[in-house]
DSSP file (Angstrom, degrees, kcal/mol; ACC not computed):
  #  RESIDUE AA STRUCTURE BP1 BP2  ACC     N-H-->O    O-->H-N    N-H-->O    O-->H-N    TCO  KAPPA ALPHA  PHI   PSI    X-CA   Y-CA   Z-CA
    1    1 A M              0   0    0      0, 0.0     2,-0.0     0, 0.0     0, 0.0   0.000 360.0 360.0 360.0 134.5  -46.0  -33.9  -24.5
    2    2 A S        -     0   0    0      1,-0.1     2,-0.2    62,-0.0     0, 0.0  -0.293 360.0-111.5 -68.2 147.3  -47.0  -32.5  -21.1
    3    3 A E        -     0   0    0      1,-0.0    62,-0.6    -2,-0.0     2,-0.5  -0.534  24.0-140.4 -77.3 143.6  -44.8  -30.1  -19.3
    4    4 A I  E     -A   64   0A   0     -2,-0.2     2,-0.3    60,-0.1    60,-0.2  -0.919  20.1-170.6-105.9 129.7  -43.1  -31.3  -16.1
    5    5 A T  E     -A   63   0A   0     58,-2.4    58,-2.9    -2,-0.5     2,-0.3  -0.784   8.1-144.7-116.9 163.1  -42.9  -28.9  -13.2
    6    6 A Y  E     +A   62   0A   0     -2,-0.3     2,-0.3    56,-0.2    56,-0.2  -0.949  26.1 145.6-132.2 146.6  -41.1  -29.1   -9.9
    7    7 A R  E     -A   61   0A   0     54,-1.9    54,-3.5    -2,-0.3     2,-0.2  -0.957  47.7 -78.6-162.8 175.0  -41.8  -28.0   -6.4
    8    8 A L  E     -A   60   0A   0     -2,-0.3    52,-0.2    52,-0.2    50,-0.0  -0.548  57.8 -92.2 -82.7 153.8  -41.3  -28.8   -2.7
    9    9 A V        -     0   0    0     50,-2.3     2,-0.3    -2,-0.2    -1,-0.1  -0.256  36.7-158.3 -64.0 149.8  -43.5  -31.4   -1.1
   10   10 A K    >>  -     0   0    0     -3,-0.1     3,-2.2     1,-0.1     4,-0.5  -0.888  32.8-107.3-123.3 158.9  -46.8  -30.4    0.7
   11   11 A E  G >4 S+     0   0    0     -2,-0.3     3,-1.5     1,-0.3    -1,-0.1   0.846 118.6  61.5 -56.3 -35.0  -48.6  -32.4    3.3
   12   12 A E  G 34 S+     0   0    0      1,-0.3     4,-0.3     2,-0.1    -1,-0.3   0.666  97.3  60.8 -68.9 -12.9  -51.3  -33.2    0.9
   13   13 A D  G X> S+     0   0    0     -3,-2.2     4,-2.4     1,-0.2     3,-0.7   0.660  78.6  91.7 -81.2 -17.4  -48.7  -35.0   -1.3
   14   14 A F  H <X S+     0   0    0     -3,-1.5     4,-2.5    -4,-0.5     5,-0.2   0.856  82.3  51.0 -52.6 -45.3  -47.9  -37.5    1.5
   15   15 A P  H 3> S+     0   0    0      0, 0.0     4,-1.9     0, 0.0    -1,-0.3   0.901 113.2  46.8 -60.7 -37.2  -50.4  -40.2    0.4
   16   16 A F  H <> S+     0   0    0     -3,-0.7     4,-2.2    -4,-0.3    -2,-0.2   0.939 115.3  42.9 -69.5 -47.1  -49.0  -40.1   -3.2
   17   17 A I  H  X S+     0   0    0     -4,-2.4     4,-2.4     2,-0.2    -1,-0.2   0.841 111.1  56.6 -71.7 -29.3  -45.4  -40.2   -2.3
   18   18 A K  H  X S+     0   0    0     -4,-2.5     4,-1.5    -5,-0.3    -1,-0.2   0.941 110.2  44.7 -61.9 -46.9  -46.0  -42.9    0.4
   19   19 A D  H  X S+     0   0    0     -4,-1.9     4,-1.3    -5,-0.2    -2,-0.2   0.871 112.5  52.1 -65.1 -36.9  -47.6  -45.1   -2.3
   20   20 A M  H  X S+     0   0    0     -4,-2.2     4,-2.2     1,-0.2    -1,-0.2   0.876 104.8  55.9 -66.8 -36.5  -44.8  -44.3   -4.7
   21   21 A Y  H  X S+     0   0    0     -4,-2.4     4,-3.2     1,-0.2    -1,-0.2   0.879 100.9  58.3 -63.7 -35.6  -42.2  -45.3   -2.0
   22   22 A V  H  X S+     0   0    0     -4,-1.5     4,-2.0     1,-0.2    -1,-0.2   0.912 107.6  47.3 -58.6 -41.4  -43.9  -48.7   -1.8
   23   23 A K  H  X S+     0   0    0     -4,-1.3     4,-2.2     2,-0.2    -1,-0.2   0.900 111.3  51.1 -65.4 -40.7  -43.2  -49.2   -5.5
   24   24 A L  H  X S+     0   0    0     -4,-2.2     4,-2.8     1,-0.2    -2,-0.2   0.925 108.8  50.9 -61.7 -44.5  -39.6  -48.0   -5.0
   25   25 A D  H  X S+     0   0    0     -4,-3.2     4,-1.9     1,-0.2    -1,-0.2   0.905 108.8  51.3 -60.9 -41.5  -39.2  -50.6   -2.1
   26   26 A K  H  X S+     0   0    0     -4,-2.0     4,-1.1    -5,-0.2    -1,-0.2   0.905 110.6  49.5 -61.4 -40.4  -40.5  -53.3   -4.4
   27   27 A Y  H >X S+     0   0    0     -4,-2.2     4,-1.0     1,-0.2     3,-0.7   0.928 106.8  55.1 -63.7 -45.3  -38.0  -52.3   -7.0
   28   28 A F  H ><>S+     0   0    0     -4,-2.8     5,-1.6     1,-0.3     3,-0.8   0.890 104.9  54.3 -53.1 -40.6  -35.2  -52.3   -4.5
   29   29 A R  H ><5S+     0   0    0     -4,-1.9     3,-1.1     1,-0.3    -1,-0.3   0.786 101.7  56.6 -70.7 -26.3  -36.1  -55.9   -3.6
   30   30 A T  H <<5S+     0   0    0     -4,-1.1    -1,-0.3    -3,-0.7    -2,-0.2   0.710 104.0  56.2 -71.9 -18.7  -35.8  -56.9   -7.3
   31   31 A L  T <<5S-     0   0    0     -4,-1.0   101,-0.4    -3,-0.8    -1,-0.2   0.116 129.5 -97.3 -98.2  19.7  -32.2  -55.5   -7.0
   32   32 A N  T < 5 +     0   0    0     -3,-1.1     2,-0.4     1,-0.2    -3,-0.2   0.766  56.1 173.0  74.1  29.7  -31.4  -57.9   -4.1
   33   33 A L      < -     0   0    0     -5,-1.6    -1,-0.2    -8,-0.1    -2,-0.0  -0.586  14.2-164.9 -62.8 126.2  -32.0  -55.5   -1.2
   34   34 A R        +     0   0    0     -2,-0.4    -1,-0.1     2,-0.0     3,-0.0  -0.014  45.7 108.0-114.0  29.4  -31.6  -58.0    1.7
   35   35 A L  S    S-     0   0    0      1,-0.1    -2,-0.0   118,-0.0   118,-0.0  -0.720  78.5 -89.3 -99.9 156.2  -33.1  -56.2    4.6
   36   36 A P        -     0   0    0      0, 0.0    -1,-0.1     0, 0.0    -2,-0.0  -0.273  35.4-127.0 -62.4 149.8  -36.5  -57.0    6.2
   37   37 A E        -     0   0    0     -3,-0.0     3,-0.1     0, 0.0     4,-0.0  -0.884  24.6-139.0 -98.9 113.7  -39.5  -55.3    4.8
   38   38 A P    >   -     0   0    0      0, 0.0     3,-0.7     0, 0.0     2,-0.2  -0.310  28.2 -95.7 -67.3 154.8  -41.5  -53.6    7.6
   39   39 A E  T 3  S+     0   0    0      1,-0.3     5,-0.2     2,-0.1     0, 0.0  -0.504 112.9  13.7 -64.9 139.3  -45.3  -53.8    7.6
   40   40 A D  T >> S-     0   0    0     -2,-0.2     4,-2.2     3,-0.1     3,-0.6   0.943  80.0-178.8  55.4  53.4  -46.7  -50.7    6.0
   41   41 A V  H <> S+     0   0    0     -3,-0.7     4,-2.5     1,-0.3     5,-0.2   0.800  73.5  58.1 -56.0 -34.5  -43.3  -49.8    4.6
   42   42 A G  H 3> S+     0   0    0      2,-0.2     4,-2.5     1,-0.2    -1,-0.3   0.920 109.1  43.6 -63.5 -43.5  -44.6  -46.6    3.0
   43   43 A Q  H <> S+     0   0    0     -3,-0.6     4,-2.9     2,-0.2    -2,-0.2   0.896 112.4  52.7 -68.8 -40.0  -45.8  -45.2    6.3
   44   44 A V  H  X S+     0   0    0     -4,-2.2     4,-1.1     2,-0.2    -2,-0.2   0.916 111.3  47.9 -60.7 -42.9  -42.6  -46.3    8.1
   45   45 A W  H >< S+     0   0    0     -4,-2.5     3,-0.7    -5,-0.2     4,-0.5   0.947 112.3  48.3 -62.1 -49.3  -40.6  -44.4    5.4
   46   46 A L  H >X S+     0   0    0     -4,-2.5     4,-2.0     1,-0.3     3,-1.4   0.919 109.7  52.4 -58.0 -45.3  -42.7  -41.3    5.6
   47   47 A D  H 3< S+     0   0    0     -4,-2.9     4,-0.4     1,-0.3    -1,-0.3   0.749  96.5  71.1 -62.5 -23.8  -42.5  -41.3    9.4
   48   48 A S  T << S+     0   0    0     -4,-1.1    -1,-0.3    -3,-0.7    -2,-0.2   0.697 119.5   9.6 -70.0 -17.9  -38.6  -41.5    9.1
   49   49 A F  T X4 S+     0   0    0     -3,-1.4     3,-1.6    -4,-0.5     4,-0.5   0.565  97.8  95.1-133.9 -14.9  -38.3  -37.9    7.9
   50   50 A V  G >< S+     0   0    0     -4,-2.0     3,-1.0     1,-0.3    -3,-0.1   0.827  86.7  52.5 -60.3 -35.4  -41.6  -36.1    8.2
   51   51 A R  G 3  S+     0   0    0     -4,-0.4    -1,-0.3     1,-0.2    -4,-0.1   0.715 113.0  45.5 -74.0 -17.2  -40.9  -34.4   11.6
   52   52 A T  G X>>S+     0   0    0     -3,-1.6     4,-2.5     3,-0.1     3,-2.0   0.352  82.2 139.8-102.9   5.6  -37.5  -33.1   10.3
   53   53 A L  B <45S+b   57   0A   0     -3,-1.0     5,-0.2    -4,-0.5    -3,-0.1  -0.232  75.0   7.8 -56.1 134.5  -39.0  -31.8    7.0
   54   54 A E  T 345S+     0   0    0      3,-3.2    -1,-0.3     1,-0.1     4,-0.1   0.178 129.6  59.7  77.1 -13.3  -37.6  -28.4    5.9
   55   55 A K  T <45S-     0   0    0     -3,-2.0    -2,-0.2     2,-0.2    -1,-0.1   0.820 131.0  -7.3-101.1 -60.0  -35.0  -28.5    8.7
   56   56 A F  T  <5S+     0   0    0     -4,-2.5    20,-2.8    -7,-0.2     2,-0.3   0.310 131.8  41.5-122.1   4.4  -32.9  -31.7    8.1
   57   57 A S  E   < -bC  53  75A   0     -5,-1.4    -3,-3.2    18,-0.3     2,-0.3  -0.989  56.5-176.8-149.3 156.8  -34.9  -33.3    5.2
   58   58 A Q  E     - C   0  74A   0     16,-2.5    16,-2.7    -2,-0.3     2,-0.5  -0.990  13.0-151.8-153.3 146.1  -36.6  -32.2    2.1
   59   59 A V  E     - C   0  73A   0     -2,-0.3   -50,-2.3    14,-0.2     2,-0.4  -0.987  10.2-157.3-122.1 124.8  -38.7  -33.8   -0.7
   60   60 A H  E     -AC   8  72A   0     12,-2.3    12,-1.8    -2,-0.5     2,-0.4  -0.830  13.7-152.3 -99.0 141.3  -38.7  -32.4   -4.1
   61   61 A I  E     -AC   7  71A   0    -54,-3.5   -54,-1.9    -2,-0.4     2,-0.4  -0.880   9.4-153.5-117.6 141.4  -41.7  -33.3   -6.3
   62   62 A A  E     -AC   6  70A   0      8,-2.5     7,-2.9    -2,-0.4     8,-1.2  -0.955  19.5-169.5-109.2 135.4  -42.2  -33.6  -10.1
   63   63 A E  E     -AC   5  68A   0    -58,-2.9   -58,-2.4    -2,-0.4     2,-0.4  -0.946  13.6-176.1-126.1 147.1  -45.7  -33.0  -11.4
   64   64 A M  E >  S-AC   4  67A   0      3,-2.5     3,-1.4    -2,-0.4   -60,-0.1  -0.976  79.9  -7.4-140.4 126.5  -47.2  -33.5  -14.8
   65   65 A D  T 3  S-     0   0    0    -62,-0.6     3,-0.1    -2,-0.4    -1,-0.1   0.907 130.2 -57.3  52.3  44.5  -50.8  -32.5  -15.6
   66   66 A E  T 3  S+     0   0    0      1,-0.2     2,-0.4    -3,-0.0    -1,-0.3   0.677 115.2 117.4  61.8  21.3  -51.2  -31.7  -11.9
   67   67 A E  E <  S-C   64   0A   0     -3,-1.4    -3,-2.5     0, 0.0     2,-0.4  -0.961  72.3-116.9-118.3 135.8  -50.3  -35.2  -10.9
   68   68 A V  E     +C   63   0A   0     -2,-0.4    -5,-0.3    -5,-0.2     3,-0.1  -0.583  39.7 167.0 -68.7 122.3  -47.3  -36.1   -8.8
   69   69 A V  E     +     0   0A   0     -7,-2.9    28,-3.2    -2,-0.4     2,-0.3   0.403  58.6   7.6-119.0  -2.2  -45.1  -38.3  -11.1
   70   70 A G  E     -CD  62  96A   0     -8,-1.2    -8,-2.5    26,-0.3     2,-0.3  -0.974  54.0-167.3-171.4 159.4  -41.8  -38.3   -9.1
   71   71 A F  E     -CD  61  95A   0     24,-2.0    24,-1.7    -2,-0.3     2,-0.3  -0.982   6.6-159.5-149.7 159.9  -40.1  -37.5   -5.9
   72   72 A M  E     -CD  60  94A   0    -12,-1.8   -12,-2.3    -2,-0.3     2,-0.4  -0.972  11.6-152.5-141.9 127.1  -36.6  -37.2   -4.4
   73   73 A L  E     -CD  59  93A   0     20,-2.9    19,-2.2    -2,-0.3    20,-1.0  -0.849  15.5-180.0 -99.0 133.1  -35.8  -37.3   -0.6
   74   74 A S  E     -CD  58  91A   0    -16,-2.7   -16,-2.5    -2,-0.4     2,-0.3  -0.968   3.0-173.9-129.4 150.9  -32.7  -35.5    0.7
   75   75 A R  E     -CD  57  90A   0     15,-2.0    15,-2.6    -2,-0.3     2,-0.4  -0.934  19.9-134.6-140.3 160.8  -31.4  -35.3    4.2
   76   76 A V  E     + D   0  89A   0    -20,-2.8     2,-0.3    -2,-0.3    13,-0.2  -0.968  33.0 161.4-115.9 133.7  -28.7  -33.7    6.3
   77   77 A L  E     - D   0  88A   0     11,-2.7    11,-3.5    -2,-0.4     2,-0.5  -0.958  36.0-114.5-145.7 165.2  -26.8  -35.7    8.9
   78   78 A R  E     - D   0  87A   0     -2,-0.3     9,-0.2     9,-0.3     8,-0.1  -0.876  25.5-137.4-103.9 131.5  -23.5  -35.4   10.8
   79   79 A V        -     0   0    0      7,-2.6     5,-0.0    -2,-0.5     4,-0.0  -0.460  42.0 -80.1 -78.7 160.5  -20.8  -37.9   10.2
   80   80 A P    > > -     0   0    0      0, 0.0     3,-2.3     0, 0.0     5,-2.0  -0.168  40.2-110.6 -59.9 154.2  -18.9  -39.4   13.3
   81   81 A P  G > 5S+     0   0    0      0, 0.0     3,-2.0     0, 0.0    -2,-0.1   0.827 116.8  64.0 -55.8 -33.8  -16.2  -37.3   14.9
   82   82 A Y  G 3 5S+     0   0    0      1,-0.3    -3,-0.0     2,-0.1     0, 0.0   0.582 104.8  47.5 -71.4  -6.3  -13.5  -39.7   13.7
   83   83 A W  G < 5S-     0   0    0     -3,-2.3     3,-0.3     3,-0.0    -1,-0.3   0.057 138.0 -82.6-114.2  21.2  -14.5  -38.7   10.1
   84   84 A G  T < 5 -     0   0    0     -3,-2.0    -2,-0.1     1,-0.2     0, 0.0   0.209  48.2-111.9 102.7 -14.7  -14.5  -34.9   10.9
   85   85 A G      < +     0   0    0     -5,-2.0    -1,-0.2     1,-0.2     2,-0.1   0.699  66.4 151.8  63.4  19.4  -17.9  -34.6   12.5
   86   86 A V        -     0   0    0     -3,-0.3    -7,-2.6    -6,-0.3     2,-0.4  -0.380  51.4-105.6 -82.4 160.2  -19.1  -32.5    9.5
   87   87 A M  E     -D   78   0A   0     -9,-0.2    36,-3.4    34,-0.2    37,-0.5  -0.710  41.6-175.3 -82.3 132.6  -22.6  -32.1    8.2
   88   88 A V  E     -D   77   0A   0    -11,-3.5   -11,-2.7    -2,-0.4     2,-0.3  -0.915  18.7-129.0-126.1 155.9  -23.2  -34.0    5.0
   89   89 A G  E     -De  76 125A   0     35,-3.1    37,-3.1    -2,-0.3     2,-0.4  -0.711  18.4-156.8 -98.2 154.8  -26.1  -34.3    2.7
   90   90 A T  E     -De  75 126A   0    -15,-2.6   -15,-2.0    -2,-0.3     2,-0.7  -0.997  14.9-154.0-131.1 138.7  -27.7  -37.5    1.4
   91   91 A L  E     +De  74 127A   0     35,-2.1    37,-0.6    -2,-0.4   -17,-0.2  -0.958  34.0 161.3-101.0 113.0  -29.8  -38.2   -1.6
   92   92 A S  E     +     0   0A   0    -19,-2.2     2,-0.4    -2,-0.7   -18,-0.1   0.810  47.0  19.4-114.0 -32.0  -31.6  -41.2   -0.4
   93   93 A D  E     +D   73   0A   0    -20,-1.0   -20,-2.9     2,-0.0     2,-0.3  -0.992  51.8 167.5-147.1 134.4  -34.8  -42.1   -2.3
   94   94 A M  E     +D   72   0A   0     -2,-0.4     2,-0.4   -22,-0.2   -22,-0.2  -0.988   3.0 175.1-145.7 137.1  -36.1  -41.3   -5.7
   95   95 A W  E     -D   71   0A   0    -24,-1.7   -24,-2.0    -2,-0.3     2,-0.4  -0.995   5.4-173.3-141.8 138.1  -39.0  -42.7   -7.7
   96   96 A I  E     -D   70   0A   0     -2,-0.4   -26,-0.3   -26,-0.2     5,-0.1  -0.998  28.7-118.2-131.2 128.6  -40.4  -41.6  -11.1
   97   97 A L    >   -     0   0    0    -28,-3.2     3,-2.0    -2,-0.4     4,-0.5  -0.305  30.9-112.4 -62.5 150.1  -43.6  -43.0  -12.6
   98   98 A K  G >  S+     0   0    0      1,-0.3     3,-1.4     2,-0.2    -1,-0.1   0.849 114.2  61.1 -53.6 -39.5  -43.0  -44.8  -16.0
   99   99 A K  G 3  S+     0   0    0      1,-0.3    -1,-0.3     3,-0.0    -2,-0.1   0.664 109.1  43.3 -67.4 -13.6  -44.9  -42.1  -17.9
  100  100 A A  G X  S+     0   0    0     -3,-2.0     3,-0.6   -31,-0.2     5,-0.5   0.391  90.7 111.4-109.7   1.8  -42.4  -39.5  -16.8
  101  101 A R  T <   +     0   0    0     -3,-1.4    -4,-0.0    -4,-0.5    -3,-0.0  -0.317  67.5  32.6 -76.5 160.8  -39.2  -41.4  -17.3
  102  102 A R  T 3  S+     0   0    0      1,-0.1    -1,-0.2    -2,-0.0    -4,-0.0   0.760  93.4  97.7  66.0  28.0  -36.6  -40.6  -20.0
  103  103 A R  S <  S-     0   0    0     -3,-0.6    -2,-0.1     0, 0.0   -99,-0.1   0.178 104.4 -97.6-127.5  14.8  -37.4  -36.9  -19.7
  104  104 A G  S  > S+     0   0    0      3,-0.0     4,-2.4     4,-0.0     5,-0.2   0.613  82.9 131.6  81.8  12.4  -34.6  -35.8  -17.4
  105  105 A V  H  > S+     0   0    0     -5,-0.5     4,-3.1     2,-0.2     5,-0.3   0.916  71.1  50.2 -66.5 -43.5  -36.8  -35.9  -14.3
  106  106 A G  H  > S+     0   0    0      1,-0.2     4,-2.2     2,-0.2    -1,-0.2   0.909 112.6  47.4 -61.3 -42.2  -34.3  -37.9  -12.2
  107  107 A D  H  > S+     0   0    0      2,-0.2     4,-2.4     1,-0.2    -2,-0.2   0.936 114.6  46.0 -62.9 -47.3  -31.5  -35.4  -13.1
  108  108 A K  H  X S+     0   0    0     -4,-2.4     4,-2.4     2,-0.2    -2,-0.2   0.923 113.2  48.3 -65.2 -45.4  -33.7  -32.4  -12.3
  109  109 A L  H  X S+     0   0    0     -4,-3.1     4,-2.3     1,-0.2    -1,-0.2   0.918 113.0  49.3 -61.0 -42.6  -34.9  -33.8   -9.0
  110  110 A S  H  X S+     0   0    0     -4,-2.2     4,-2.5    -5,-0.3    -2,-0.2   0.913 111.6  48.1 -63.0 -42.6  -31.4  -34.7   -8.0
  111  111 A R  H  X S+     0   0    0     -4,-2.4     4,-2.3     2,-0.2    -1,-0.2   0.866 110.1  51.6 -69.2 -35.7  -30.1  -31.3   -8.9
  112  112 A L  H  X S+     0   0    0     -4,-2.4     4,-2.1     2,-0.2    -1,-0.2   0.921 111.8  47.6 -63.6 -42.5  -32.9  -29.5   -7.0
  113  113 A A  H  X S+     0   0    0     -4,-2.3     4,-2.5     2,-0.2    -2,-0.2   0.908 110.7  51.9 -63.9 -41.7  -32.0  -31.7   -4.0
  114  114 A L  H  X S+     0   0    0     -4,-2.5     4,-2.4     1,-0.2    -2,-0.2   0.901 108.7  50.5 -62.1 -40.5  -28.3  -30.8   -4.4
  115  115 A E  H  X S+     0   0    0     -4,-2.3     4,-2.1     2,-0.2    -1,-0.2   0.910 110.1  49.6 -64.8 -40.9  -29.1  -27.1   -4.5
  116  116 A W  H  X S+     0   0    0     -4,-2.1     4,-1.1     1,-0.2    -2,-0.2   0.925 111.7  49.1 -62.1 -42.8  -31.2  -27.4   -1.3
  117  117 A L  H  <>S+     0   0    0     -4,-2.5     5,-1.4     1,-0.2     3,-0.3   0.869 107.5  54.5 -65.6 -35.8  -28.3  -29.3    0.4
  118  118 A R  H ><5S+     0   0    0     -4,-2.4     3,-1.7     1,-0.2    -1,-0.2   0.911 105.4  53.7 -61.3 -41.3  -25.8  -26.6   -0.8
  119  119 A E  H 3<5S+     0   0    0     -4,-2.1    -1,-0.2     1,-0.3    -2,-0.2   0.775 102.0  58.7 -63.4 -25.6  -28.1  -24.0    0.9
  120  120 A Q  T 3<5S-     0   0    0     -4,-1.1    -1,-0.3    -3,-0.3    -2,-0.2   0.476 111.8-125.9 -81.8  -1.8  -27.8  -26.1    4.1
  121  121 A D  T < 5 +     0   0    0     -3,-1.7   -34,-0.2    -4,-0.2    -3,-0.2   0.862  44.8 173.8  61.5  40.6  -24.0  -25.6    3.8
  122  122 A V      < -     0   0    0     -5,-1.4   -34,-0.2     1,-0.1    -1,-0.2  -0.436  37.7-128.8 -76.2 154.7  -23.2  -29.3    4.0
  123  123 A H  S    S-     0   0    0    -36,-3.4     2,-0.3     1,-0.2   -35,-0.2   0.897  78.9 -25.5 -67.4 -43.0  -19.6  -30.5    3.5
  124  124 A S        -     0   0    0    -37,-0.5   -35,-3.1    -7,-0.0     2,-0.4  -0.923  64.2-103.6-161.7 177.4  -20.4  -33.0    0.8
  125  125 A I  E     -e   89   0A   0     -2,-0.3     2,-0.3   -37,-0.2   -35,-0.2  -0.958  26.2-161.5-122.1 135.4  -23.1  -35.3   -0.5
  126  126 A E  E     -e   90   0A   0    -37,-3.1   -35,-2.1    -2,-0.4     2,-0.3  -0.866   5.9-173.8-113.2 149.2  -23.5  -39.0    0.0
  127  127 A I  E     -e   91   0A   0     -2,-0.3     2,-0.4   -37,-0.2   -35,-0.1  -0.974  14.1-155.8-133.4 152.6  -25.5  -41.6   -1.9
  128  128 A Q        +     0   0    0    -37,-0.6     2,-0.4    -2,-0.3    -2,-0.0  -0.992  20.0 178.5-123.8 122.1  -26.2  -45.2   -1.5
  129  129 A V        -     0   0    0     -2,-0.4    -2,-0.0     7,-0.0   -37,-0.0  -0.988  33.7-110.6-126.4 129.8  -27.1  -47.0   -4.7
  130  130 A L    >   -     0   0    0     -2,-0.4     3,-2.3     1,-0.1     7,-0.2  -0.299  32.7-114.8 -58.7 142.5  -27.8  -50.7   -4.9
  131  131 A E  T 3  S+     0   0    0      1,-0.3    -1,-0.1  -100,-0.1   -99,-0.1   0.811 113.4  44.8 -49.1 -41.6  -25.1  -52.6   -6.8
  132  132 A D  T 3  S+     0   0    0   -101,-0.4     2,-1.8     1,-0.1    -1,-0.3   0.379  82.1 102.1 -90.3   4.7  -27.4  -53.6   -9.7
  133  133 A N    <>  +     0   0    0     -3,-2.3     4,-2.1     1,-0.2     3,-0.2  -0.544  42.6 164.3 -88.1  73.9  -29.1  -50.2  -10.1
  134  134 A L  H  >  +     0   0    0     -2,-1.8     4,-2.5     1,-0.2    -1,-0.2   0.829  66.9  58.2 -65.0 -35.2  -27.0  -49.2  -13.1
  135  135 A A  H  > S+     0   0    0     -3,-0.2     4,-2.2     1,-0.2    -1,-0.2   0.919 109.2  44.9 -63.1 -42.5  -29.3  -46.3  -14.2
  136  136 A S  H  > S+     0   0    0     -3,-0.2     4,-2.5     2,-0.2     5,-0.3   0.917 111.0  53.6 -67.5 -41.9  -28.8  -44.6  -10.9
  137  137 A W  H  X S+     0   0    0     -4,-2.1     4,-2.6     1,-0.2     5,-0.2   0.934 110.7  47.2 -56.4 -45.5  -25.1  -45.2  -10.9
  138  138 A K  H  X S+     0   0    0     -4,-2.5     4,-2.3     2,-0.2    -1,-0.2   0.926 110.2  52.5 -63.1 -45.2  -24.8  -43.6  -14.4
  139  139 A L  H  X S+     0   0    0     -4,-2.2     4,-0.6     1,-0.2    -1,-0.2   0.941 114.8  40.9 -54.8 -50.4  -26.9  -40.6  -13.4
  140  140 A Y  H >X>S+     0   0    0     -4,-2.5     5,-2.3     1,-0.2     4,-0.6   0.848 111.5  54.6 -74.6 -33.9  -24.8  -39.9  -10.3
  141  141 A E  H ><5S+     0   0    0     -4,-2.6     3,-1.1    -5,-0.3    -1,-0.2   0.899 105.2  55.7 -61.8 -38.8  -21.4  -40.6  -12.1
  142  142 A N  H 3<5S+     0   0    0     -4,-2.3    -1,-0.2     1,-0.3    -2,-0.2   0.704 105.3  53.1 -67.0 -18.8  -22.5  -38.0  -14.7
  143  143 A M  H <<5S-     0   0    0     -4,-0.6    -1,-0.3    -3,-0.6    -2,-0.2   0.559 128.2 -96.8 -89.7 -10.8  -23.0  -35.5  -11.9
  144  144 A G  T <<5 +     0   0    0     -3,-1.1    -3,-0.2    -4,-0.6    -2,-0.1   0.461  69.5 151.8 110.0   1.8  -19.5  -36.1  -10.6
  145  145 A F      < -     0   0    0     -5,-2.3    -1,-0.3    -8,-0.1   -19,-0.1  -0.427  27.6-158.3 -65.2 140.3  -20.0  -38.5   -7.8
  146  146 A K        -     0   0    0     -2,-0.1    -1,-0.0     0, 0.0    -5,-0.0  -0.971  24.2-106.3-121.1 135.5  -17.0  -40.8   -7.2
  147  147 A P        +     0   0    0      0, 0.0     3,-0.1     0, 0.0     0, 0.0  -0.325  42.8 167.1 -57.6 141.0  -17.2  -44.2   -5.4
  148  148 A E        +     0   0    0      1,-0.5     2,-0.3     0, 0.0     0, 0.0   0.666  56.2   8.3-127.9 -40.7  -15.7  -44.0   -1.9
  149  149 A L        -     0   0    0      2,-0.0    -1,-0.5     0, 0.0     2,-0.5  -0.959  62.3-130.1-143.0 162.1  -16.6  -47.0    0.1
  150  150 A R        -     0   0    0     -2,-0.3     2,-0.4    -3,-0.1     0, 0.0  -0.947  18.0-160.8-117.1 134.3  -18.1  -50.4   -0.6
  151  151 A Q        +     0   0    0     -2,-0.5     2,-0.3     2,-0.0    -2,-0.0  -0.917  12.2 174.4-115.1 139.5  -20.9  -51.8    1.5
  152  152 A A        -     0   0    0     -2,-0.4     2,-0.4     2,-0.0    -2,-0.0  -0.922  18.3-141.4-137.3 163.6  -21.9  -55.5    1.7
  153  153 A R        -     0   0    0     -2,-0.3     2,-0.6     2,-0.0    -2,-0.0  -0.995   4.3-157.1-131.9 134.7  -24.3  -57.5    3.8
  154  154 A L        -     0   0    0     -2,-0.4     2,-0.3     3,-0.0    -2,-0.0  -0.954   7.2-159.2-109.3 119.4  -24.0  -60.9    5.4
  155  155 A L    >>  -     0   0    0     -2,-0.6     3,-2.2     1,-0.1     4,-0.7  -0.767  28.2-120.2 -90.8 145.4  -27.1  -62.9    6.2
  156  156 A W  G >4 S+     0   0    0     -2,-0.3     3,-1.0     1,-0.3    -1,-0.1   0.829 112.5  59.9 -58.5 -32.6  -26.6  -65.6    8.7
  157  157 A E  G 34 S+     0   0    0      1,-0.2    -1,-0.3     3,-0.0    -3,-0.0   0.702 106.9  48.6 -69.8 -14.7  -27.7  -68.3    6.3
  158  158 A D  G <4 S+     0   0    0     -3,-2.2    -1,-0.2     2,-0.1    -2,-0.2   0.522  83.4 120.3 -96.0  -7.9  -24.9  -67.2    4.0
  159  159 A Y    <<  -     0   0    0     -3,-1.0     2,-0.8    -4,-0.7    -3,-0.0  -0.361  56.0-145.5 -64.8 129.8  -22.2  -67.2    6.7
  160  160 A I        -     0   0    0     -2,-0.1    -1,-0.1     5,-0.0     5,-0.1  -0.862  17.5-142.2 -98.0 107.2  -19.4  -69.7    6.0
  161  161 A E    >>  -     0   0    0     -2,-0.8     4,-1.0     1,-0.1     3,-0.9  -0.266  22.1-111.8 -66.1 155.0  -18.2  -71.1    9.3
  162  162 A E  G >4 S+     0   0    0      1,-0.3     3,-0.6     2,-0.2    -1,-0.1   0.868 119.7  53.2 -55.8 -39.1  -14.5  -71.7    9.9
  163  163 A D  G 34 S+     0   0    0      1,-0.2    -1,-0.3     2,-0.1    -2,-0.0   0.763 106.9  53.3 -68.7 -25.2  -15.1  -75.4    9.9
  164  164 A D  G <4        0   0    0     -3,-0.9    -1,-0.2     1,-0.2    -2,-0.2   0.643 360.0 360.0 -83.7 -15.7  -16.9  -75.2    6.5
  165  165 A A    <<        0   0    0     -4,-1.0    -1,-0.2    -3,-0.6    -2,-0.1   0.484 360.0 360.0 -71.7 360.0  -14.1  -73.3    4.7
């Protein structure tokens, strides 16, 4: 079995992780993500963090046989003043190719991202995991994450008017 190595993203990795994000987005939609899909979603995703790379965002890469087989995006942001105004880290996106799954890659990428966020001296780490993504929930619960708030989305076609109730 091939060895998996880990490193920080390089600009030449951008086309690979962009294509991998497209697969991640497709997976999100099978788990009932109900937000619009932008045209060229991979590029839109890449553009959302590339200018802050190494300052307020970081991508950790998993490689096998010199091929990128997984990535994890982490970011630093400030919560609103009414929640203390502290800097928090986020683990926001991770994708692992099938051939590298079940080998601890998700755990390792997450822990590398957590260590980078610790170096950024953030107060805490936040995650958003789709309700039906049970594998991710289990991974993060095993690391010590505790549910804190619940998020839901109302689409207008689902809205129950007062007269309809």
